[in-house]
Structure formats: structure tokens, C-alpha cells
C-alpha positions as CSV (number, residue, x, y, z in Angstrom):
1,M,68.7,18.3,2.0
2,N,71.4,18.5,4.7
3,K,73.9,15.6,4.5
4,F,73.2,14.5,8.1
5,K,69.4,14.3,7.5
6,K,69.4,11.9,4.6
7,I,66.4,9.5,5.0
8,L,67.0,6.5,2.8
9,S,64.1,5.2,0.7
10,V,63.2,1.5,0.5
11,A,65.0,1.3,-2.8
12,S,68.2,2.8,-1.5
13,L,68.0,0.7,1.7
14,S,67.9,-2.4,-0.5
15,L,70.9,-1.2,-2.5
16,L,72.7,-0.5,0.8
17,A,71.9,-4.0,2.0
18,L,73.3,-5.5,-1.2
19,T,76.6,-3.6,-1.0
20,A,77.0,-3.8,2.8
21,C,78.9,-7.0,2.8
22,G,81.7,-5.4,0.8
23,N,81.8,-2.1,2.7
24,G,84.8,-1.5,4.9
25,S,86.8,-4.6,4.0
26,D,89.3,-5.8,1.5
27,S,87.8,-9.1,0.0
28,S,91.2,-10.3,-1.3
29,S,93.2,-9.8,1.9
30,G,90.4,-10.0,4.6
31,M,91.9,-6.9,6.2
32,V,89.5,-4.2,7.5
33,E,89.8,-0.9,5.8
34,E,89.3,2.5,7.4
35,S,85.7,3.6,6.8
36,D,84.4,7.1,6.5
37,T,80.7,6.3,6.9
38,L,78.2,5.4,9.6
39,V,74.6,4.2,9.3
40,V,72.4,5.4,12.2
41,Y,68.9,4.2,13.0
42,S,67.1,6.7,15.3
43,P,63.7,7.6,16.6
44,N,65.0,10.8,18.1
45,S,63.6,14.3,17.7
46,E,65.1,16.8,15.2
47,G,66.4,18.8,18.1
48,L,68.5,16.0,19.5
49,I,69.6,14.8,16.0
50,N,70.7,18.3,15.1
51,A,72.6,18.6,18.4
52,T,74.7,15.5,17.8
53,I,75.1,14.2,14.3
54,P,76.4,17.3,12.5
55,A,79.0,17.8,15.2
56,F,80.0,14.1,14.9
57,E,80.4,14.4,11.1
58,E,82.5,17.5,11.4
59,K,84.7,16.3,14.2
60,Y,85.6,12.9,12.6
61,D,85.0,13.6,8.9
62,I,82.5,10.7,8.9
63,K,79.4,10.8,6.7
64,V,76.3,9.7,8.6
65,E,73.4,8.0,6.8
66,L,70.4,8.6,9.0
67,I,67.3,6.4,8.9
68,Q,64.5,7.8,11.2
69,A,61.3,5.9,12.2
70,G,59.5,4.9,15.4
71,T,61.4,2.9,18.0
72,G,59.3,-0.3,17.4
73,E,59.6,-0.1,13.7
74,L,63.4,0.3,13.9
75,F,63.9,-2.6,16.2
76,T,61.7,-4.8,13.9
77,K,64.0,-3.8,11.1
78,L,67.1,-4.6,13.1
79,E,65.7,-8.1,13.9
80,S,64.9,-8.7,10.2
81,E,68.3,-7.6,9.1
82,K,70.4,-9.3,11.8
83,N,72.0,-11.7,9.4
84,A,73.1,-8.9,7.1
85,P,73.0,-5.7,9.1
86,I,72.4,-2.3,7.4
87,A,72.6,-0.2,10.6
88,D,75.8,0.3,12.5
89,V,74.3,2.0,15.5
90,I,70.8,2.4,17.1
91,F,70.5,5.8,18.7
92,G,67.5,6.3,21.0
93,G,64.5,4.4,22.4
94,A,63.4,3.1,25.8
95,Y,65.4,0.8,28.0
96,S,62.8,-2.0,27.7
97,Q,63.5,-2.3,23.9
98,Y,67.2,-2.5,24.5
99,A,67.0,-4.9,27.5
100,Q,64.9,-7.4,25.4
101,S,67.2,-7.1,22.3
102,T,70.8,-7.6,23.5
103,E,71.3,-10.4,20.9
104,L,71.2,-7.6,18.3
105,F,74.1,-5.7,19.8
106,E,77.9,-6.0,20.0
107,E,79.3,-5.9,23.5
108,Y,80.7,-2.4,24.1
109,V,81.2,-0.3,27.2
110,P,82.6,3.2,26.5
111,S,85.8,4.3,28.2
112,E,84.1,7.2,30.0
113,N,81.2,5.0,31.3
114,D,82.4,5.8,34.9
115,Q,81.7,9.5,34.2
116,L,78.0,8.8,33.9
117,I,75.6,9.1,36.9
118,K,76.1,5.8,38.7
119,E,72.5,4.6,38.4
120,Y,72.6,5.1,34.6
121,Q,76.0,3.7,33.6
122,N,76.2,0.9,31.1
123,K,75.8,-2.2,33.3
124,S,74.5,-4.5,30.6
125,G,77.7,-4.4,28.6
126,F,75.6,-3.8,25.4
127,Y,73.8,-0.5,25.6
128,T,74.7,2.9,27.0
129,P,72.3,5.5,28.4
130,Y,73.0,9.1,27.1
131,T,69.9,11.0,28.4
132,I,67.2,10.4,31.0
133,D,63.6,11.6,31.2
134,G,61.4,11.7,34.2
135,S,57.6,11.5,34.8
136,V,56.3,14.9,36.0
137,I,53.1,16.7,36.7
138,V,52.5,19.8,34.7
139,V,50.2,22.4,36.2
140,N,48.3,25.4,34.8
141,P,48.5,27.9,37.8
142,D,45.5,29.9,36.6
143,L,43.2,26.9,36.6
144,V,44.4,25.2,39.8
145,G,43.9,28.4,41.8
146,D,44.7,27.9,45.5
147,L,45.2,24.2,45.2
148,D,48.7,23.2,46.4
149,I,50.0,20.4,44.1
150,E,53.3,19.0,45.2
151,G,52.8,15.3,44.4
152,Y,50.5,12.4,43.4
153,S,48.5,12.6,46.6
154,D,47.4,16.2,45.9
155,L,45.7,15.0,42.7
156,L,43.0,13.1,44.7
157,N,41.0,16.3,45.1
158,E,37.4,16.4,44.0
159,E,37.9,19.9,42.7
160,L,40.2,18.4,40.0
161,K,37.6,16.0,38.7
162,G,37.5,16.1,34.9
163,K,40.5,18.5,34.9
164,I,43.4,16.0,34.9
165,A,44.9,15.2,31.5
166,T,46.5,11.9,30.7
167,A,47.2,9.6,27.8
168,D,46.3,5.9,27.9
169,P,48.8,3.7,29.8
170,A,47.8,0.8,27.6
171,N,48.9,2.6,24.4
172,S,51.3,5.4,25.4
173,S,54.8,4.8,26.7
174,S,54.9,8.0,28.7
175,A,51.5,7.3,30.3
176,F,52.7,3.7,31.1
177,A,55.8,5.3,32.7
178,Q,53.6,7.5,34.8
179,L,51.6,4.5,35.9
180,T,54.6,2.5,37.0
181,N,56.0,5.7,38.6
182,M,52.9,6.2,40.7
183,L,52.7,2.5,41.7
184,A,56.4,2.6,42.9
185,A,55.8,5.9,44.7
186,Q,52.6,4.6,46.4
187,G,54.1,1.4,47.8
188,G,55.0,-1.0,45.0
189,Y,53.8,-2.6,41.8
190,E,51.9,-5.4,43.6
191,N,50.7,-3.3,46.5
192,E,46.9,-3.1,46.7
193,S,47.0,0.4,48.2
194,S,49.0,1.5,45.1
195,W,46.3,0.1,42.8
196,D,43.7,1.7,45.0
197,Y,45.4,5.0,44.4
198,V,45.2,4.3,40.6
199,K,41.5,3.6,40.8
200,K,40.8,6.8,42.8
201,L,42.9,8.9,40.4
202,F,41.3,7.5,37.2
203,T,37.9,8.0,38.8
204,L,38.7,11.7,39.0
205,I,40.1,11.7,35.5
206,D,36.5,10.9,34.6
207,G,37.2,9.1,31.3
208,K,39.0,12.0,29.7
209,I,41.9,10.1,28.2
210,S,43.9,12.0,25.5
211,S,44.5,10.3,22.2
212,S,48.2,11.1,22.3
213,S,50.9,12.0,24.9
214,S,51.4,15.4,23.2
215,N,47.8,16.3,23.8
216,V,48.3,16.1,27.5
217,Y,50.8,18.9,28.0
218,K,49.3,21.0,25.2
219,A,45.8,20.8,26.9
220,V,47.4,22.2,30.1
221,S,49.4,24.9,28.4
222,D,46.4,25.9,26.3
223,G,44.2,26.3,29.4
224,E,41.9,23.4,28.6
225,M,43.0,21.2,31.6
226,A,44.3,22.2,35.0
227,V,46.8,19.3,35.4
228,G,48.6,16.9,33.2
229,L,50.5,13.6,33.7
230,T,53.4,14.0,31.3
231,Y,57.2,13.9,31.1
232,E,60.0,16.3,31.6
233,D,61.3,16.9,28.1
234,P,58.2,18.6,26.5
235,A,57.3,20.3,29.8
236,V,60.7,22.0,30.0
237,K,60.4,23.0,26.4
238,L,57.0,24.7,27.2
239,L,58.7,26.7,30.0
240,N,61.5,27.6,27.6
241,D,58.9,28.9,25.1
242,G,57.2,31.0,27.8
243,A,54.2,28.9,28.5
244,N,52.1,29.6,31.6
245,I,52.8,26.3,33.3
246,E,54.6,24.9,36.3
247,I,56.5,21.6,36.5
248,V,56.0,19.5,39.6
249,Y,58.3,16.6,40.4
250,P,56.2,14.4,42.7
251,E,57.2,14.7,46.3
252,E,56.7,10.9,46.6
253,G,59.5,10.4,44.1
254,T,60.2,10.7,40.4
255,V,61.4,7.9,38.2
256,F,63.9,8.8,35.5
257,L,64.2,6.4,32.6
258,P,67.2,6.3,30.2
259,A,67.3,6.5,26.4
260,S,70.2,4.4,25.1
261,V,72.6,3.9,22.2
262,A,74.2,0.6,21.0
263,V,76.5,-0.8,18.4
264,I,74.8,-3.3,16.1
265,K,76.3,-6.8,16.1
266,D,78.4,-7.5,13.0
267,A,78.0,-3.9,11.9
268,N,80.0,-2.9,8.7
269,N,81.4,0.2,10.4
270,S,81.7,-1.0,14.0
271,E,84.7,1.1,14.9
272,N,82.8,4.3,13.8
273,A,79.8,3.1,15.8
274,K,81.9,2.8,18.9
275,L,83.3,6.2,18.2
276,F,79.7,7.5,18.0
277,V,78.8,6.0,21.4
278,D,81.8,7.6,23.0
279,F,80.9,10.9,21.3
280,V,77.3,11.1,22.6
281,I,78.4,10.7,26.2
282,S,81.4,13.0,25.9
283,E,81.5,16.1,28.1
284,E,81.2,18.2,25.0
285,I,77.9,16.7,23.7
286,Q,76.4,16.1,27.1
287,N,76.8,19.9,27.8
288,V,75.2,20.7,24.5
289,L,72.3,18.4,25.1
290,G,71.7,19.9,28.6
291,T,71.9,23.5,27.5
292,T,70.5,23.6,23.9
293,T,67.8,20.9,24.0
294,T,65.3,19.8,26.7
295,N,67.0,16.4,27.1
296,R,68.5,15.8,30.5
297,P,72.1,14.6,30.2
298,V,73.3,11.5,32.0
299,R,76.9,12.6,32.5
300,K,77.9,13.7,36.0
301,D,78.0,17.5,36.5
302,A,76.8,18.1,32.9
303,E,75.4,21.6,32.3
304,T,71.7,22.1,32.1
305,S,69.3,24.9,31.2
306,E,67.8,27.2,33.8
307,N,64.3,25.6,33.5
308,M,65.7,22.1,34.2
309,K,65.7,21.5,37.9
310,E,68.9,20.1,39.4
311,L,68.8,16.4,39.8
312,D,70.1,16.7,43.4
313,D,67.0,18.8,44.2
314,I,64.6,16.1,43.1
315,K,63.6,13.0,45.1
316,I,64.4,10.1,42.8
317,I,63.0,6.6,43.1
318,E,64.4,3.8,40.9
319,E,62.2,1.6,38.8
320,D,62.6,-2.1,39.0
321,M,63.2,-2.4,35.3
322,D,63.5,-6.2,35.2
323,Y,60.1,-6.5,37.0
324,V,58.4,-4.0,34.8
325,I,59.7,-5.6,31.6
326,S,58.6,-9.1,32.7
327,N,55.2,-8.0,34.0
328,K,54.2,-5.2,31.6
329,N,51.3,-7.2,30.2
330,D,50.0,-7.9,33.7
331,I,50.3,-4.3,34.7
332,V,48.4,-3.1,31.7
333,S,45.8,-5.7,32.1
334,K,45.1,-4.7,35.7
335,Y,44.9,-1.1,34.7
336,N,42.4,-2.0,32.0
337,E,40.3,-3.9,34.4
338,I,40.2,-0.9,36.8
339,F,39.4,1.5,33.9
340,V,36.6,-0.7,32.6
341,D,35.1,-0.9,36.1
342,I,35.2,2.8,36.5
343,E,33.6,3.5,33.2
344,S,30.8,0.9,33.8
345,N,29.9,2.7,37.0
346,R,30.3,6.3,35.8
């Protein structure tokens, strides 16, 4: 097992928790000692982990203890451990989780924060974006034929009935991001014409809701569905792997949402955690992410792969993150009402 991919068992986590209080300090003098370890909680993919953590270990001679799980599970652990933290840093996860959990983090803004794209700089004082991911439409050119699909409005075509793949916005974070993207693009989260668009679109989806977000882009790539509502990261990977698909950034506008990294409050290795935050937004690592993974870097002028469209060539619309966080339940509830109504009349 590689040293950077050490997944701690429940037993070893408990042991780490018992010893954490003494780690990194001299109990007799109260002076902080130099530490050569870092405990990272992360929901990230193997590709992103492999592009960052080994390089960090090598550059700083710091051993990383990596604990991987889903974002929700990790934030639940952080909450339960807040009086005796095990993790030093949380690496990955949606902005909404971070925005609602600032009490778990130490205030820290990296020195090169101003080198990030303005809209995605650390403005909270607690968490720093390091990649962004946008909602896109993935198209199988063989199945759409002569249909010209350049945005959301082009999906309201009867010829596409039953041929549009999506996951459930009530249960999938990427599908929910698509829902709020199309609402913003069509006029606003509370605009009735925006919700009328949602109703028309899901009428054409014809009840074919995928059980997971990965099934959406796979169905399009495999020729089972003509169009899919998905996100940029896996769509670019499909292109890199030679899949017969096209990526459409909606002409009405694409929302890009950040994944973030933060230092845990009262962390045992807080200086190493800050070093890690600096490292993942450094020019070196941002270029690596942009060229060797399918994660879009957040640093200005970072290099990207040929299948990742330049940000300057994409119409971008900003999500009202505060509104979406505060009203997520209402948005999901309204979607569910529309879906139930469609299904009862189908």
C-alpha cells in the first residue's frame, strides 16, 4: 500500500484520537514542535489525490495520513470530533458544505489567493477553492442527428422525448446543480417562466431518471441516450478516452461551482495544513491538475488539457450561493411537486 494512500481503520482512528493531544507539542514547555505529519480527510477521486498528495509529501518531507469517504460522512466526522480534532485539513467537497460549517475551520487565507480567478478567491476567510466544475450538456452526435443543440432551449424538442438522461435533483448533487443552473439561466430561482421550463423539460425526460449521476454520461457515451445533463469533469474524461460525445456549454450560461480546502480548527498540525492549502493552489499543482486530470484549475492562466474549453470562451453565470443554500429544501420541494404532477398525468 502506498504511503499516501493509507486509509485508517476505525481502530487506528481511535488510537490516533487518543494520541492526538500530545502530537506536535512539548507538554512540559508548552512549545510547539516541528511536525512531519498531516492528517487529510478527502472525498476526492484517486486521480486528484494522486496528482497532489505524493508531490506534497515529496516536496516537504511530510507524511500524509489520508482518510477517504463521502463528503457528508467526513463533515459529520469533523463535527463529532470538533472538541478533539483528528483531521488537520479537509480537501474536497461542495461549497455548500463549507459555507455551512465555518465553525469547524481555522481562519486562513493563502498568500497567493489573489492569483486565483477573482470570482473564486477565498472571500470567506475560512476555505479556499482549488478547482471548479461546471454543468454541461453531453451529446451523442450519432443519436441527435441533425438537431442543433447549443443550450437548454434546444432540449425542448419533441424529437428528444425519452432520450434525455438525468439523475434526480432531489438526491444527486450534480443534478441539483443542473437544476439551479437552468433556473438561473432561464430567468431566476423564483421566476415562474424558469419553473415552466423545468416542467417542459422533465415532461420530455419522460420519467427516465437515472439512479446515479455516473449513469447519465455513461448512457450517452454508450449510445443508450442522445443527451445527458451532467458535469464537466467526467465529460472531459470521456473525450480524453476517445468517446463519441460532444460537450455543450449552454449558450444561456454555465454555472461553475468550486471545490474547496480548509484548515481544521485546533488542528494538531495546523502549520502543515496551511502549507497544504498553499500547495494545492500553487502554480505547480494547478498546472498539474489542469493537464493531467479532468479537474479545472482555479488559478489564473493555469494550463488545461486540449479537451477542456477555455474559460474565456464560455458564457458564465454566477450562482447566488447564499440563496441556494438557504432555499435548497424549497427548490427541491418545488421540483418534486412538478415531477409528481408530470408522472400522474403521463
